KOLKOLTI-74139 format. One record per residue: residue number from 1; residue in three letters; x, y, z of N, C-alpha, C, O in turn. Coordinates in steps of 0.1 Angstrom, whole numbers. Layout:
# KOLKOLTI-74139
+-----+------+-------+-------+-------+-------+-------+-------+-------+-------+-------+-------+-------+-------+
!  nr ! rest !   nc1 !   nc2 !   nc3 !  cac1 !  cac2 !  cac3 !   cc1 !   cc2 !   cc3 !   oc1 !   oc2 !   oc3 !
+-----+------+-------+-------+-------+-------+-------+-------+-------+-------+-------+-------+-------+-------+
! NUM !  ALA !     X !     Y !     Z !     X !     Y !     Z !     X !     Y !     Z !     X !     Y !     Z !
...
+-----+------+-------+-------+-------+-------+-------+-------+-------+-------+-------+-------+-------+-------+
***
This chain:
# KOLKOLTI-74139
+-----+------+-------+-------+-------+-------+-------+-------+-------+-------+-------+-------+-------+-------+
!  nr ! rest !   nc1 !   nc2 !   nc3 !  cac1 !  cac2 !  cac3 !   cc1 !   cc2 !   cc3 !   oc1 !   oc2 !   oc3 !
+-----+------+-------+-------+-------+-------+-------+-------+-------+-------+-------+-------+-------+-------+
!   1 !  MET !     8 !   -12 !     0 !     0 !     0 !     0 !     8 !    13 !     0 !     5 !    22 !    -7 !
!   2 !  VAL !    19 !    13 !     7 !    28 !    24 !     7 !    34 !    27 !    -7 !    36 !    38 !   -11 !
!   3 !  GLN !    37 !    17 !   -14 !    42 !    18 !   -27 !    32 !    25 !   -37 !    37 !    33 !   -45 !
!   4 !  ASN !    19 !    22 !   -35 !     9 !    29 !   -43 !     9 !    44 !   -40 !     8 !    52 !   -49 !
!   5 !  ILE !    10 !    48 !   -28 !    10 !    62 !   -24 !    22 !    69 !   -30 !    20 !    80 !   -36 !
!   6 !  ARG !    34 !    64 !   -29 !    45 !    70 !   -35 !    45 !    71 !   -50 !    49 !    81 !   -56 !
!   7 !  SER !    40 !    62 !   -56 !    39 !    62 !   -71 !    29 !    72 !   -76 !    29 !    77 !   -87 !
!   8 !  SER !    19 !    75 !   -67 !     9 !    85 !   -71 !    13 !    99 !   -69 !     6 !   109 !   -74 !
!   9 !  VAL !    24 !   102 !   -60 !    28 !   115 !   -58 !    38 !   119 !   -69 !    47 !   112 !   -72 !
!  10 !  PRO !    35 !   130 !   -76 !    44 !   135 !   -87 !    58 !   138 !   -81 !    59 !   143 !   -70 !
!  11 !  SER !    68 !   136 !   -89 !    82 !   138 !   -84 !    86 !   152 !   -89 !    96 !   153 !   -96 !
!  12 !  TYR !    79 !   163 !   -85 !    83 !   176 !   -89 !    97 !   180 !   -83 !   105 !   187 !   -89 !
!  13 !  HIS !    99 !   176 !   -71 !   111 !   181 !   -64 !   123 !   176 !   -71 !   132 !   185 !   -74 !
!  14 !  THR !   124 !   164 !   -75 !   136 !   159 !   -82 !   137 !   166 !   -96 !   148 !   168 !  -100 !
!  15 !  THR !   126 !   168 !  -102 !   127 !   174 !  -116 !   131 !   188 !  -115 !   139 !   193 !  -123 !
!  16 !  GLN !   127 !   196 !  -105 !   130 !   210 !  -103 !   145 !   211 !  -100 !   152 !   220 !  -105 !
!  17 !  VAL !   150 !   203 !   -92 !   164 !   203 !   -88 !   173 !   201 !  -101 !   183 !   208 !  -103 !
!  18 !  LYS !   169 !   191 !  -108 !   177 !   188 !  -120 !   177 !   199 !  -130 !   187 !   202 !  -137 !
!  19 !  ASN !   166 !   206 !  -132 !   165 !   217 !  -142 !   169 !   231 !  -136 !   169 !   240 !  -144 !
!  20 !  LYS !   172 !   231 !  -123 !   176 !   244 !  -118 !   189 !   248 !  -124 !   199 !   241 !  -125 !
!  21 !  GLN !   190 !   261 !  -128 !   202 !   266 !  -135 !   211 !   271 !  -124 !   207 !   277 !  -114 !
!  22 !  GLN !   224 !   269 !  -127 !   234 !   274 !  -119 !   236 !   290 !  -121 !   235 !   295 !  -132 !
!  23 !  PRO !   238 !   297 !  -110 !   240 !   311 !  -111 !   252 !   314 !  -120 !   262 !   307 !  -119 !
!  24 !  THR !   251 !   324 !  -128 !   262 !   328 !  -137 !   270 !   340 !  -130 !   264 !   348 !  -122 !
!  25 !  VAL !   282 !   340 !  -133 !   291 !   350 !  -127 !   297 !   358 !  -139 !   302 !   353 !  -148 !
!  26 !  ASP !   295 !   371 !  -138 !   301 !   380 !  -148 !   316 !   378 !  -148 !   322 !   381 !  -138 !
!  27 !  ARG !   322 !   374 !  -159 !   336 !   371 !  -159 !   344 !   383 !  -157 !   355 !   383 !  -151 !
!  28 !  ALA !   340 !   395 !  -163 !   348 !   407 !  -161 !   349 !   410 !  -146 !   360 !   413 !  -141 !
!  29 !  PHE !   338 !   410 !  -139 !   338 !   413 !  -125 !   346 !   403 !  -117 !   353 !   407 !  -108 !
!  30 !  GLN !   345 !   390 !  -121 !   353 !   380 !  -113 !   368 !   383 !  -116 !   376 !   382 !  -106 !
!  31 !  SER !   372 !   386 !  -127 !   386 !   389 !  -130 !   391 !   402 !  -123 !   402 !   403 !  -118 !
!  32 !  PHE !   382 !   411 !  -122 !   385 !   424 !  -114 !   387 !   420 !   -99 !   396 !   425 !   -93 !
!  33 !  MET !   379 !   412 !   -94 !   380 !   408 !   -80 !   393 !   400 !   -77 !   399 !   403 !   -67 !
!  34 !  GLN !   396 !   392 !   -86 !   408 !   384 !   -85 !   421 !   393 !   -86 !   430 !   391 !   -78 !
!  35 !  GLU !   421 !   402 !   -95 !   432 !   412 !   -96 !   433 !   421 !   -83 !   444 !   423 !   -79 !
!  36 !  ALA !   421 !   425 !   -78 !   422 !   433 !   -66 !   428 !   426 !   -55 !   435 !   431 !   -46 !
!  37 !  LEU !   425 !   413 !   -53 !   430 !   405 !   -42 !   445 !   403 !   -44 !   452 !   401 !   -34 !
!  38 !  LYS !   450 !   403 !   -56 !   465 !   401 !   -59 !   472 !   414 !   -56 !   484 !   413 !   -54 !
!  39 !  THR !   466 !   426 !   -56 !   473 !   438 !   -55 !   479 !   439 !   -41 !   472 !   438 !   -31 !
!  40 !  PRO !   492 !   442 !   -41 !   499 !   444 !   -27 !   493 !   455 !   -20 !   488 !   465 !   -26 !
!  41 !  GLU !   493 !   454 !    -6 !   488 !   465 !     2 !   494 !   479 !     0 !   487 !   489 !     0 !
!  42 !  LYS !   507 !   479 !    -3 !   514 !   492 !    -5 !   508 !   499 !   -17 !   508 !   512 !   -17 !
!  43 !  GLU !   504 !   492 !   -27 !   498 !   499 !   -39 !   484 !   504 !   -36 !   479 !   514 !   -42 !
!  44 !  LYS !   478 !   499 !   -26 !   464 !   503 !   -23 !   464 !   516 !   -14 !   453 !   522 !   -13 !
!  45 !  LEU !   475 !   519 !    -9 !   475 !   531 !     0 !   472 !   543 !    -8 !   479 !   547 !   -17 !
!  46 !  THR !   462 !   550 !    -3 !   458 !   563 !    -9 !   455 !   573 !     2 !   450 !   569 !    13 !
!  47 !  VAL !   458 !   586 !     0 !   455 !   596 !    10 !   443 !   603 !     5 !   443 !   607 !    -7 !
!  48 !  ASN !   434 !   605 !    13 !   422 !   613 !    10 !   423 !   627 !    15 !   431 !   630 !    24 !
!  49 !  PHE !   416 !   636 !     9 !   416 !   650 !    13 !   402 !   654 !    18 !   393 !   652 !    10 !
!  50 !  SER !   401 !   659 !    30 !   388 !   663 !    34 !   383 !   675 !    26 !   391 !   681 !    19 !
!  51 !  ASN !   370 !   678 !    26 !   365 !   689 !    19 !   372 !   702 !    23 !   375 !   710 !    15 !
!  52 !  HIS !   374 !   703 !    36 !   381 !   715 !    41 !   395 !   717 !    35 !   399 !   727 !    30 !
!  53 !  ALA !   403 !   706 !    34 !   416 !   706 !    29 !   415 !   709 !    14 !   424 !   716 !     9 !
!  54 !  GLN !   405 !   704 !     7 !   404 !   707 !    -7 !   401 !   721 !   -10 !   407 !   727 !   -19 !
!  55 !  LYS !   392 !   727 !    -2 !   388 !   741 !    -3 !   401 !   750 !     0 !   403 !   760 !    -7 !
!  56 !  ARG !   409 !   746 !     9 !   421 !   754 !    12 !   431 !   753 !     0 !   437 !   763 !    -4 !
!  57 !  LEU !   433 !   742 !    -6 !   441 !   740 !   -18 !   436 !   749 !   -29 !   443 !   757 !   -36 !
!  58 !  ASP !   423 !   749 !   -31 !   416 !   757 !   -41 !   418 !   772 !   -38 !   421 !   780 !   -47 !
!  59 !  GLN !   417 !   776 !   -26 !   418 !   789 !   -21 !   433 !   795 !   -24 !   434 !   806 !   -28 !
!  60 !  TYR !   443 !   786 !   -23 !   456 !   789 !   -26 !   460 !   788 !   -40 !   471 !   792 !   -45 !
!  61 !  GLY !   450 !   783 !   -48 !   453 !   781 !   -62 !   463 !   770 !   -65 !   471 !   771 !   -74 !
!  62 !  LEU !   462 !   760 !   -57 !   472 !   749 !   -58 !   465 !   736 !   -62 !   454 !   733 !   -58 !
!  63 !  SER !   472 !   728 !   -69 !   468 !   714 !   -72 !   480 !   705 !   -70 !   491 !   709 !   -73 !
!  64 !  LEU !   477 !   693 !   -66 !   488 !   684 !   -63 !   488 !   674 !   -74 !   478 !   668 !   -78 !
!  65 !  ASN !   500 !   671 !   -80 !   501 !   661 !   -90 !   504 !   648 !   -84 !   505 !   646 !   -72 !
!  66 !  ASP !   506 !   638 !   -93 !   508 !   624 !   -88 !   520 !   622 !   -80 !   521 !   615 !   -71 !
!  67 !  THR !   531 !   630 !   -84 !   544 !   629 !   -76 !   541 !   635 !   -62 !   546 !   629 !   -52 !
!  68 !  ASP !   534 !   646 !   -61 !   531 !   652 !   -48 !   523 !   642 !   -39 !   526 !   641 !   -27 !
!  69 !  ILE !   513 !   636 !   -45 !   505 !   627 !   -38 !   513 !   615 !   -33 !   512 !   610 !   -21 !
!  70 !  LYS !   522 !   610 !   -42 !   530 !   598 !   -38 !   540 !   602 !   -27 !   542 !   593 !   -18 !
!  71 !  ARG !   545 !   614 !   -26 !   554 !   618 !   -15 !   546 !   619 !    -2 !   551 !   615 !     9 !
!  72 !  ILE !   534 !   624 !    -3 !   525 !   625 !     9 !   522 !   611 !    14 !   522 !   608 !    26 !
!  73 !  GLU !   518 !   603 !     4 !   515 !   589 !     8 !   527 !   582 !    15 !   525 !   575 !    25 !
!  74 !  ASN !   539 !   584 !    10 !   551 !   578 !    16 !   553 !   584 !    30 !   557 !   576 !    39 !
!  75 !  ALA !   550 !   597 !    32 !   551 !   603 !    45 !   541 !   597 !    55 !   545 !   594 !    66 !
!  76 !  VAL !   529 !   595 !    50 !   518 !   589 !    58 !   522 !   575 !    62 !   520 !   571 !    74 !
!  77 !  GLU !   527 !   567 !    52 !   532 !   553 !    56 !   543 !   553 !    66 !   543 !   545 !    75 !
!  78 !  THR !   553 !   562 !    65 !   564 !   563 !    74 !   559 !   566 !    89 !   563 !   560 !    99 !
!  79 !  LEU !   550 !   576 !    89 !   545 !   580 !   102 !   536 !   569 !   108 !   536 !   567 !   120 !
!  80 !  ASP !   528 !   563 !   100 !   519 !   552 !   105 !   527 !   541 !   110 !   523 !   535 !   120 !
!  81 !  SER !   538 !   537 !   104 !   546 !   527 !   108 !   553 !   529 !   121 !   557 !   520 !   128 !
!  82 !  LYS !   554 !   542 !   125 !   560 !   545 !   138 !   549 !   548 !   149 !   552 !   552 !   160 !
!  83 !  GLY !   537 !   545 !   145 !   526 !   546 !   156 !   519 !   560 !   157 !   512 !   562 !   166 !
!  84 !  SER !   522 !   569 !   148 !   516 !   582 !   149 !   501 !   581 !   146 !   496 !   572 !   140 !
!  85 !  GLN !   494 !   592 !   151 !   480 !   592 !   148 !   475 !   605 !   141 !   467 !   605 !   132 !
!  86 !  GLN !   480 !   616 !   146 !   477 !   629 !   141 !   490 !   636 !   138 !   499 !   638 !   147 !
!  87 !  SER !   493 !   640 !   125 !   506 !   644 !   122 !   506 !   657 !   114 !   496 !   661 !   107 !
!  88 !  LEU !   517 !   664 !   114 !   520 !   676 !   106 !   530 !   671 !    96 !   541 !   666 !    99 !
!  89 !  ILE !   526 !   674 !    83 !   535 !   671 !    72 !   539 !   684 !    65 !   530 !   691 !    60 !
!  90 !  LEU !   551 !   687 !    66 !   556 !   699 !    59 !   561 !   695 !    45 !   570 !   687 !    44 !
!  91 !  TYR !   555 !   701 !    35 !   558 !   698 !    22 !   560 !   711 !    14 !   550 !   718 !    12 !
!  92 !  ASP !   572 !   715 !    10 !   575 !   728 !     4 !   569 !   739 !    12 !   573 !   740 !    24 !
!  93 !  ASP !   560 !   747 !     7 !   555 !   758 !    14 !   541 !   755 !    20 !   534 !   763 !    25 !
!  94 !  LEU !   538 !   742 !    21 !   525 !   737 !    26 !   527 !   729 !    40 !   537 !   723 !    42 !
!  95 !  SER !   517 !   731 !    48 !   516 !   723 !    61 !   503 !   716 !    60 !   492 !   722 !    58 !
!  96 !  LEU !   504 !   703 !    61 !   492 !   694 !    60 !   490 !   687 !    74 !   499 !   680 !    78 !
!  97 !  ILE !   479 !   690 !    80 !   475 !   683 !    92 !   468 !   670 !    88 !   458 !   671 !    80 !
!  98 !  THR !   473 !   659 !    92 !   468 !   646 !    87 !   464 !   636 !    98 !   472 !   635 !   108 !
!  99 !  SER !   453 !   630 !    96 !   448 !   619 !   105 !   453 !   606 !    98 !   450 !   602 !    87 !
! 100 !  LEU !   462 !   599 !   106 !   468 !   587 !   100 !   458 !   575 !   102 !   459 !   565 !    94 !
! 101 !  LYS !   449 !   576 !   111 !   440 !   565 !   114 !   431 !   563 !   101 !   429 !   551 !    98 !
! 102 !  ASN !   427 !   574 !    95 !   419 !   571 !    83 !   425 !   577 !    70 !   419 !   578 !    60 !
! 103 !  LYS !   438 !   580 !    71 !   446 !   584 !    60 !   440 !   596 !    52 !   438 !   596 !    40 !
! 104 !  THR !   437 !   606 !    60 !   430 !   618 !    55 !   438 !   631 !    59 !   441 !   633 !    71 !
! 105 !  VAL !   440 !   639 !    49 !   445 !   652 !    52 !   433 !   661 !    56 !   424 !   663 !    49 !
! 106 !  ILE !   434 !   666 !    69 !   423 !   673 !    74 !   423 !   687 !    70 !   412 !   693 !    67 !
! 107 !  THR !   434 !   694 !    70 !   435 !   708 !    66 !   449 !   711 !    60 !   458 !   703 !    62 !
! 108 !  VAL !   449 !   721 !    52 !   461 !   725 !    45 !   463 !   740 !    48 !   454 !   748 !    47 !
! 109 !  LEU !   475 !   744 !    52 !   479 !   758 !    55 !   492 !   761 !    48 !   500 !   753 !    45 !
! 110 !  LYS !   493 !   774 !    45 !   506 !   778 !    40 !   515 !   778 !    52 !   511 !   782 !    63 !
! 111 !  THR !   527 !   774 !    51 !   536 !   772 !    62 !   539 !   786 !    69 !   541 !   788 !    81 !
! 112 !  THR !   539 !   797 !    60 !   541 !   810 !    65 !   530 !   815 !    73 !   532 !   824 !    81 !
! 113 !  GLU !   517 !   810 !    71 !   506 !   814 !    78 !   504 !   806 !    91 !   495 !   809 !    99 !
! 114 !  MET !   512 !   796 !    93 !   510 !   787 !   105 !   517 !   793 !   117 !   529 !   796 !   116 !
! 115 !  SER !   510 !   795 !   127 !   516 !   801 !   140 !   516 !   791 !   151 !   526 !   791 !   159 !
! 116 !  GLU !   506 !   782 !   152 !   505 !   773 !   162 !   498 !   760 !   158 !   488 !   761 !   151 !
! 117 !  VAL !   503 !   749 !   162 !   497 !   736 !   158 !   495 !   728 !   171 !   504 !   727 !   179 !
! 118 !  THR !   483 !   723 !   173 !   480 !   715 !   185 !   474 !   702 !   181 !   470 !   699 !   170 !
! 119 !  ASN !   474 !   693 !   191 !   468 !   680 !   190 !   474 !   671 !   179 !   467 !   664 !   172 !
! 120 !  ILE !   487 !   672 !   178 !   495 !   663 !   169 !   505 !   656 !   177 !   508 !   660 !   188 !
! 121 !  ASP !   509 !   644 !   172 !   518 !   636 !   180 !   531 !   634 !   172 !   541 !   627 !   177 !
! 122 !  SER !   532 !   640 !   160 !   544 !   638 !   152 !   544 !   648 !   140 !   534 !   654 !   137 !
! 123 !  ALA !   556 !   650 !   135 !   557 !   658 !   123 !   568 !   653 !   114 !   577 !   646 !   119 !
! 124 !  ILE !   567 !   655 !   101 !   577 !   651 !    92 !   579 !   662 !    81 !   569 !   668 !    77 !
! 125 !  ASN !   591 !   663 !    77 !   594 !   673 !    67 !   598 !   666 !    54 !   608 !   659 !    54 !
! 126 !  ILE !   590 !   667 !    43 !   593 !   660 !    30 !   596 !   671 !    20 !   591 !   669 !     8 !
! 127 !  ASN !   603 !   682 !    23 !   605 !   692 !    13 !   613 !   688 !     1 !   624 !   683 !     3 !
! 128 !  GLU !   607 !   690 !   -10 !   613 !   688 !   -23 !   606 !   697 !   -33 !   594 !   699 !   -32 !
! 129 !  LYS !   614 !   703 !   -41 !   608 !   713 !   -50 !   598 !   706 !   -60 !   601 !   696 !   -66 !
! 130 !  ARG !   586 !   712 !   -61 !   576 !   706 !   -70 !   578 !   711 !   -84 !   571 !   708 !   -93 !
+-----+------+-------+-------+-------+-------+-------+-------+-------+-------+-------+-------+-------+-------+
***
């Protein structure tokens, strides 16, 4: 009797499982993710500029090129490796107050306009002519 009941129940479950399509993965996205995982950490280091810092650069009519950014990133990496958290980076005629925790330049001042700096635990001079 049990055999009759089983044979009368349609086998939808097994049919649905067999016909179920495997999810597809966009190959471009997959290769992008694999490449991102291979990229060394040092190449991923980027320094962000707060809105305030960017406004200050604009106010002074300055823009930083790739070489400038790389020098600032190297300074941030050096300071971070020494345990610094809030730092003053002196670069040519600029003074950059930087949070190393989130790798962000908080504000930018002309060094000649700087009279007092508080709440920093380190400073680095990376002067090179731009």
